[in-house]
C-alpha positions as CSV (number, residue, x, y, z in Angstrom):
1,M,-50.7,1.5,-11.3
2,K,-53.1,-0.3,-9.0
3,I,-52.3,-3.8,-7.8
4,K,-54.4,-6.2,-5.7
5,I,-52.4,-8.2,-3.2
6,E,-53.3,-11.9,-3.4
7,K,-51.1,-13.5,-0.8
8,T,-48.0,-13.1,1.4
9,G,-44.6,-14.2,0.2
10,I,-42.0,-16.3,2.0
11,N,-40.2,-13.1,3.0
12,G,-43.3,-11.3,4.3
13,E,-43.9,-9.2,1.3
14,G,-47.3,-8.9,-0.4
15,I,-47.7,-10.6,-3.8
16,G,-49.9,-9.3,-6.6
17,Y,-49.8,-10.0,-10.3
18,F,-48.8,-7.7,-13.2
19,K,-48.5,-8.8,-16.9
20,N,-49.2,-12.4,-15.7
21,K,-46.2,-12.5,-13.4
22,P,-45.8,-12.0,-9.6
23,I,-45.0,-8.5,-8.3
24,F,-43.6,-8.3,-4.8
25,I,-44.6,-5.3,-2.7
26,A,-43.3,-4.9,0.8
27,S,-45.5,-3.7,3.7
28,T,-48.7,-4.9,2.1
29,L,-51.3,-7.5,3.1
30,P,-53.6,-9.9,1.2
31,Q,-56.8,-8.3,-0.2
32,E,-55.3,-4.8,-0.1
33,I,-55.4,-2.7,-3.3
34,V,-52.3,-0.5,-3.5
35,E,-50.9,2.2,-5.8
36,A,-47.5,0.8,-6.7
37,E,-44.4,1.8,-8.7
38,I,-42.1,-0.8,-10.3
39,V,-38.5,-0.5,-9.2
40,L,-37.2,-3.7,-10.8
41,E,-38.6,-5.8,-13.5
42,K,-37.3,-9.2,-14.6
43,D,-38.6,-11.8,-17.1
44,K,-40.4,-13.8,-14.4
45,Y,-41.2,-11.3,-11.6
46,A,-41.2,-7.6,-10.6
47,I,-40.5,-5.7,-7.5
48,A,-42.5,-2.5,-6.7
49,D,-42.7,0.1,-4.0
50,C,-46.1,0.8,-2.3
51,L,-46.9,4.5,-2.9
52,R,-50.4,4.4,-1.4
53,I,-52.9,1.9,0.1
54,V,-56.1,2.4,-1.8
55,E,-58.1,-0.2,0.1
56,K,-56.7,-1.4,3.5
57,S,-57.1,-4.9,4.8
58,P,-59.3,-5.0,8.0
59,K,-56.4,-7.0,9.5
60,R,-53.9,-4.1,9.2
61,V,-52.7,-2.6,12.4
62,E,-50.2,0.2,13.2
63,A,-46.8,-1.3,13.7
64,A,-45.5,-1.0,17.3
65,C,-42.0,-0.1,16.0
66,P,-41.4,3.4,14.6
67,V,-38.9,2.1,12.0
68,Q,-40.7,-1.1,11.0
69,D,-41.3,0.2,7.5
70,R,-37.6,1.1,7.0
71,C,-35.8,-1.7,9.0
72,G,-37.6,-4.5,7.3
73,G,-36.8,-7.1,10.0
74,C,-40.4,-7.4,11.2
75,A,-42.3,-7.5,8.0
76,L,-45.5,-8.8,9.5
77,M,-45.8,-6.3,12.3
78,I,-48.4,-4.5,10.2
79,T,-51.0,-7.1,11.2
80,D,-52.0,-8.8,14.5
81,V,-50.2,-11.9,15.8
82,A,-53.1,-14.2,15.1
83,H,-53.2,-13.1,11.5
84,Q,-49.4,-13.4,11.2
85,E,-49.7,-17.0,12.2
86,E,-52.5,-17.6,9.6
87,L,-50.2,-16.1,6.9
88,K,-47.3,-18.3,8.0
89,I,-49.4,-21.4,7.9
90,S,-50.8,-20.4,4.5
91,N,-47.2,-20.1,3.2
92,L,-46.5,-23.6,4.5
93,K,-49.6,-25.0,2.8
94,Q,-48.8,-23.3,-0.5
95,S,-45.3,-24.7,-0.4
96,L,-46.6,-28.2,0.3
97,L,-49.0,-28.0,-2.6
98,K,-46.4,-26.6,-4.9
99,Y,-43.9,-29.4,-4.4
100,M,-46.0,-32.3,-3.4
101,G,-49.3,-31.8,-5.3
102,K,-52.2,-33.1,-3.3
103,F,-51.7,-32.9,0.5
104,D,-53.7,-33.8,3.5
105,F,-53.6,-30.6,5.6
106,R,-55.1,-32.6,8.6
107,L,-51.5,-33.7,9.2
108,I,-50.6,-30.1,10.2
109,S,-51.2,-29.5,13.9
110,K,-52.2,-26.2,15.4
111,I,-49.3,-23.8,15.5
112,H,-47.5,-23.3,18.9
113,S,-47.9,-19.6,19.4
114,N,-45.3,-17.4,21.0
115,P,-46.5,-16.4,24.5
116,Q,-44.0,-13.5,24.4
117,P,-44.4,-11.7,21.1
118,Y,-42.0,-8.9,22.1
119,N,-38.6,-9.0,23.9
120,Y,-37.9,-12.6,22.9
121,R,-34.6,-12.5,21.0
122,N,-31.5,-13.3,23.1
123,Q,-28.9,-12.0,20.6
124,C,-28.4,-8.9,18.5
125,K,-25.9,-8.1,15.7
126,H,-25.9,-4.4,15.0
127,P,-23.9,-2.7,12.2
128,M,-22.6,0.7,13.5
129,K,-22.6,4.1,11.7
130,M,-21.9,7.7,12.5
131,E,-25.0,10.0,12.7
132,K,-24.7,13.6,13.8
133,K,-21.2,13.0,15.0
134,R,-22.3,10.1,17.2
135,L,-21.8,6.3,16.7
136,V,-25.2,4.6,16.6
137,A,-26.4,1.0,16.3
138,G,-28.9,0.0,13.6
139,F,-29.7,-2.4,10.8
140,Y,-29.4,-2.5,7.0
141,K,-32.8,-2.6,5.3
142,A,-33.3,-6.0,3.8
143,G,-31.7,-6.3,0.3
144,T,-30.1,-2.9,0.5
145,N,-27.1,-1.0,1.9
146,H,-29.5,1.6,3.5
147,F,-28.6,2.0,7.2
148,V,-31.5,2.4,9.6
149,S,-30.5,3.6,13.1
150,I,-32.5,2.2,16.1
151,N,-32.4,3.0,19.8
152,N,-34.7,0.2,21.0
153,C,-35.5,-3.0,19.2
154,I,-38.7,-4.2,20.8
155,V,-38.2,-7.9,19.9
156,H,-34.9,-8.0,21.7
157,D,-34.6,-9.1,25.3
158,D,-34.7,-6.2,27.7
159,A,-31.4,-7.0,29.3
160,L,-29.9,-7.2,25.8
161,E,-31.2,-3.8,24.9
162,I,-30.0,-2.2,28.1
163,A,-26.5,-3.7,27.6
164,K,-26.4,-2.6,23.9
165,N,-27.3,1.0,24.7
166,A,-24.7,1.1,27.5
167,V,-21.9,-0.2,25.3
168,V,-22.9,2.2,22.5
169,N,-22.7,5.1,25.0
170,L,-19.2,3.9,26.1
171,L,-18.0,3.6,22.5
172,N,-19.0,7.3,22.1
173,K,-17.5,8.3,25.4
174,H,-14.2,6.9,24.2
175,R,-14.6,8.7,20.8
176,C,-14.9,5.6,18.7
177,I,-15.9,6.1,15.0
178,D,-17.6,3.8,12.5
179,F,-15.8,1.6,10.0
180,D,-14.0,3.4,7.2
181,P,-13.2,1.0,4.4
182,P,-10.3,2.9,2.8
183,E,-8.5,3.2,6.2
184,S,-9.8,-0.1,7.5
185,Q,-10.4,1.6,10.9
186,G,-13.4,2.0,13.2
187,V,-16.1,0.0,14.8
188,R,-18.1,-2.1,12.4
189,T,-20.5,-4.4,14.2
190,L,-21.7,-4.8,17.8
191,I,-22.7,-8.4,18.7
192,I,-24.3,-9.1,22.1
193,R,-25.9,-12.3,23.5
194,S,-27.9,-12.5,26.8
195,M,-28.5,-15.9,28.4
196,G,-29.7,-16.2,32.0
197,D,-27.9,-13.6,34.0
198,E,-24.9,-13.4,31.8
199,I,-24.1,-11.2,28.8
200,Q,-21.4,-11.7,26.2
201,V,-20.2,-8.7,24.1
202,T,-18.2,-8.9,20.9
203,I,-16.9,-5.8,19.1
204,V,-16.0,-6.1,15.5
205,T,-13.7,-3.4,14.1
206,G,-11.2,-2.6,11.4
207,K,-7.5,-2.7,12.1
208,M,-7.6,-1.3,15.6
209,S,-7.2,-2.3,19.2
210,L,-9.6,-1.6,22.0
211,E,-8.3,0.8,24.6
212,S,-7.8,-0.6,28.1
213,K,-10.1,2.0,29.7
214,L,-12.9,1.1,27.2
215,I,-12.5,-2.5,28.1
216,D,-12.7,-1.8,31.8
217,D,-15.8,0.3,31.3
218,I,-17.6,-2.3,29.3
219,M,-16.8,-5.0,31.9
220,K,-18.6,-2.8,34.4
221,V,-21.8,-2.9,32.5
222,N,-24.5,-4.8,34.5
223,H,-24.4,-8.6,33.7
224,V,-21.5,-8.4,31.2
225,T,-19.3,-11.3,31.9
226,S,-17.4,-11.9,28.7
227,L,-15.8,-9.6,26.1
228,Y,-14.4,-10.4,22.7
229,H,-12.8,-8.5,19.9
230,S,-12.8,-9.4,16.2
231,V,-11.0,-7.7,13.3
232,N,-12.8,-7.7,9.9
233,T,-11.4,-5.5,7.1
234,D,-13.3,-7.2,4.3
235,R,-15.9,-4.6,3.2
236,H,-17.9,-7.2,1.3
237,A,-17.9,-9.9,4.0
238,M,-21.3,-11.5,4.7
239,D,-20.2,-12.9,8.1
240,P,-19.8,-10.1,10.6
241,F,-17.0,-11.9,12.4
242,G,-13.5,-11.5,11.0
243,K,-11.0,-14.4,10.7
244,K,-9.6,-13.7,14.1
245,L,-11.6,-13.7,17.3
246,V,-9.8,-12.7,20.4
247,H,-11.0,-13.0,24.0
248,I,-10.3,-9.7,25.7
249,A,-11.8,-9.8,29.2
250,G,-14.0,-11.8,31.6
251,K,-14.9,-15.4,31.0
252,E,-14.2,-17.1,27.7
253,T,-17.7,-18.5,27.5
254,L,-21.3,-17.6,28.2
255,D,-22.5,-20.1,30.8
256,F,-26.1,-20.9,31.4
257,E,-28.6,-23.7,32.1
258,F,-31.2,-25.0,29.6
259,E,-33.6,-27.8,30.3
260,D,-31.5,-28.9,33.4
261,L,-28.4,-29.1,31.3
262,K,-25.3,-26.8,31.5
263,F,-24.0,-25.1,28.4
264,S,-21.1,-22.9,27.5
265,L,-21.1,-20.7,24.4
266,N,-18.4,-18.8,22.5
267,P,-19.5,-15.8,20.4
268,K,-19.7,-17.8,17.1
269,A,-21.6,-20.8,18.6
270,F,-25.2,-21.0,17.4
271,F,-28.1,-21.3,19.9
272,Q,-31.8,-20.8,19.2
273,L,-32.6,-17.1,19.4
274,N,-35.9,-17.6,21.3
275,T,-34.9,-19.5,24.4
276,H,-38.5,-20.2,25.7
277,Q,-39.9,-21.4,22.4
278,A,-36.7,-23.4,21.8
279,S,-37.5,-25.3,25.0
280,L,-41.0,-26.2,23.6
281,L,-39.6,-27.1,20.2
282,F,-36.9,-29.4,21.6
283,K,-39.5,-31.1,23.9
284,A,-41.7,-31.7,20.8
285,V,-38.7,-33.4,19.1
286,T,-37.7,-35.5,22.1
287,D,-41.4,-36.6,22.7
288,L,-41.5,-38.0,19.2
289,I,-38.6,-40.3,19.8
290,P,-39.1,-43.5,21.8
291,N,-36.8,-44.4,24.7
292,N,-33.6,-46.4,24.3
293,K,-33.1,-45.8,20.6
294,K,-30.0,-45.2,18.5
295,V,-30.2,-41.6,17.2
296,V,-28.2,-39.6,14.8
297,D,-28.5,-35.8,15.1
298,A,-27.2,-34.3,11.8
299,Y,-26.4,-30.5,11.8
300,C,-26.1,-30.8,15.6
301,G,-24.3,-27.5,16.2
302,I,-23.1,-27.2,19.8
303,G,-25.0,-30.3,20.8
304,A,-28.0,-28.8,22.7
305,L,-30.6,-31.1,21.2
306,S,-28.2,-34.0,21.0
307,L,-27.6,-33.9,24.8
308,L,-31.3,-33.7,25.5
309,L,-31.8,-36.7,23.3
310,A,-29.0,-38.6,25.0
311,K,-31.0,-38.5,28.3
312,K,-33.5,-40.9,26.8
313,S,-31.6,-42.6,24.1
314,R,-29.3,-45.7,24.0
315,Y,-26.8,-43.7,22.0
316,V,-26.6,-40.4,20.1
317,T,-24.2,-39.5,17.3
318,G,-24.0,-35.8,16.4
319,I,-22.7,-34.6,13.1
320,E,-21.6,-31.0,12.4
321,F,-19.4,-29.4,9.7
322,S,-17.8,-26.8,12.0
323,Q,-14.9,-28.1,14.1
324,E,-15.5,-25.1,16.5
325,A,-19.0,-26.2,17.1
326,I,-17.9,-29.8,17.7
327,D,-15.4,-28.6,20.2
328,S,-18.2,-26.8,22.0
329,A,-20.4,-29.9,21.8
330,N,-17.8,-32.1,23.4
331,L,-17.3,-29.5,26.1
332,N,-21.0,-29.4,26.8
333,A,-21.2,-33.2,27.0
334,K,-18.3,-33.2,29.5
335,L,-20.0,-30.4,31.6
336,N,-23.0,-32.6,31.9
337,N,-21.2,-36.0,32.4
338,I,-23.0,-37.5,29.4
339,D,-21.1,-40.3,27.8
340,N,-23.6,-42.1,25.6
341,I,-22.9,-39.6,22.9
342,K,-20.3,-39.0,20.2
343,F,-19.7,-35.9,18.1
344,I,-18.0,-36.1,14.7
345,V,-17.0,-33.3,12.4
346,G,-17.7,-33.3,8.7
347,D,-20.2,-33.0,5.9
348,A,-23.6,-34.5,7.1
349,A,-24.2,-36.5,3.9
350,Q,-20.7,-38.0,3.7
351,K,-20.7,-38.9,7.4
352,L,-24.2,-40.4,7.4
353,A,-23.2,-42.6,4.4
354,T,-20.4,-44.0,6.4
355,L,-22.5,-44.9,9.5
356,S,-23.9,-48.4,9.9
357,N,-27.5,-49.1,8.9
358,D,-28.3,-49.6,12.5
359,I,-29.9,-46.2,13.0
360,D,-33.4,-46.0,14.6
361,V,-34.0,-42.2,14.3
362,L,-32.4,-39.5,12.3
363,V,-32.9,-35.9,13.5
364,I,-32.1,-33.2,10.8
365,D,-32.0,-29.5,11.3
366,P,-30.5,-28.1,8.1
367,P,-29.9,-24.4,7.2
368,R,-32.5,-22.5,5.3
369,S,-31.3,-23.9,2.0
370,G,-32.6,-27.3,3.2
371,L,-31.1,-30.8,2.5
372,S,-28.6,-31.2,-0.3
373,D,-29.1,-33.7,-3.1
374,E,-26.3,-35.7,-1.5
375,M,-28.0,-35.7,1.9
376,I,-31.3,-36.9,0.3
377,K,-29.4,-39.7,-1.4
378,A,-27.6,-40.7,1.8
379,I,-30.9,-40.9,3.7
380,L,-32.7,-42.9,1.0
381,N,-29.8,-45.4,0.9
382,Q,-30.1,-46.1,4.6
383,S,-32.8,-48.0,6.3
384,I,-33.6,-45.5,9.0
385,K,-36.9,-46.2,10.6
386,E,-37.9,-42.6,11.6
387,I,-36.9,-39.1,10.7
388,V,-37.6,-35.9,12.7
389,Y,-37.0,-32.9,10.4
390,I,-36.7,-29.4,11.9
391,S,-37.1,-26.7,9.3
392,C,-36.8,-23.0,9.2
393,N,-38.0,-22.6,5.6
394,P,-41.3,-24.0,4.4
395,S,-40.2,-23.9,0.8
396,T,-37.1,-26.1,1.1
397,L,-38.9,-28.3,3.6
398,A,-41.7,-29.1,1.1
399,K,-39.1,-29.8,-1.6
400,N,-37.2,-32.2,0.6
401,L,-40.4,-33.9,1.8
402,N,-41.2,-34.5,-1.8
403,D,-37.7,-35.9,-2.4
404,L,-38.2,-38.3,0.5
405,K,-41.8,-39.4,-0.2
406,S,-40.8,-42.6,-2.1
407,K,-39.6,-44.2,1.1
408,Y,-41.1,-42.0,3.9
409,K,-44.6,-41.0,4.9
410,I,-45.5,-37.9,6.9
411,K,-47.0,-38.7,10.3
412,Q,-47.3,-35.2,11.7
413,I,-46.3,-31.6,11.0
414,Q,-46.0,-29.3,14.0
415,P,-45.4,-25.5,13.3
416,F,-43.9,-23.2,15.9
417,D,-43.9,-19.4,16.0
418,L,-40.4,-18.6,17.3
419,F,-40.0,-15.2,15.6
420,T,-43.2,-13.2,15.9
421,H,-43.6,-10.2,13.6
422,T,-41.2,-11.8,11.1
423,P,-42.2,-14.2,8.3
424,L,-40.1,-17.0,9.7
425,L,-41.7,-20.3,10.7
426,E,-40.1,-23.2,12.5
427,T,-41.6,-26.6,11.7
428,V,-41.1,-30.1,13.1
429,V,-42.0,-33.0,10.8
430,H,-42.2,-36.6,11.9
431,L,-41.6,-39.1,9.1
432,E,-41.8,-42.9,9.2
433,R,-40.3,-45.3,6.7
434,I,-42.8,-47.0,4.4
435,K,-42.8,-50.7,5.2
């Protein structure tokens, strides 16, 4: 059957209509007409494979990655970067209209483009499989258990890729195999992070130890300063890390400087995956907040933004659910001799509700699922003067903005392209309490 693609979905797929319901077709662009075959049909939507493009979009380009169509990580690599940004902004606008009704799009500033559309990611998490009697790194195609091997991911930092390939070669040199669920043996995931001149390697396996010679060889790889081992035998686990994470060799943390501050990261600690664009995003946030204010940074993670805010604020309180992240945040505050800051562990909504009403600015950077109903209620029950909302999901952002509109008006929306070639969009929204 022939389908005309009308728009791009939140996950980068093309959306057409069939029997008056949306049909999602990967690797297609708006205005294309495609020959498609339905692979899944539900009451309210359908999913189809693109068999042939009957009429191509003039915006279509050949993907720079040879496995783009199979990997699925860079869904928008089939069009140029400028058009990718247009599609992302279109999704943002569609979400705002869906949840808020009428909307003044003049509030949306020009997107901050990514000056480095390739080699920008500072971390990789590769599942490992055997192919032709050799252990290889790859990805699972989105929404499937189909493994796609890849030698070079062109959105990864160069140093990251060099280290990854070196470690994979060493795993093969030492005759390592992939994870075998029945035996709970073998290498399952390779996680590498590169910050500055340091590289941290984590090898996730089944029930096995790492040989001392393998450890020695990995620590000889250029720039590798830290090595961890994690055991994960749960074949259905979504988190690649197992319950136990053990420091094996080198330093316990990855140490680097960011915006004139010192940071130490353990393997599980979250840090923005595009360091350069994160710097611009954080600057946009700090520029919105006047000097000498009392600030609460909910979902503060390891405290990167909190510490930047502390340099201009009277006092900052960071809230994070993970005790491990709070421990890292306290360590980073100590490293930088910053004392006008406090980090507390717990649910953001519950902790915000217990804080005094004397809060000038609330910074919120929730997960893709957005703010919970409890968090919305906690915010509305306070008398916080300003909110800076950092979002990684236009759909949940728009829903939350609608939830807050009874007491807060939008002053500005600033989009950022942190993850070029993917459908992901980071957005900073400045809200002011209605007087």
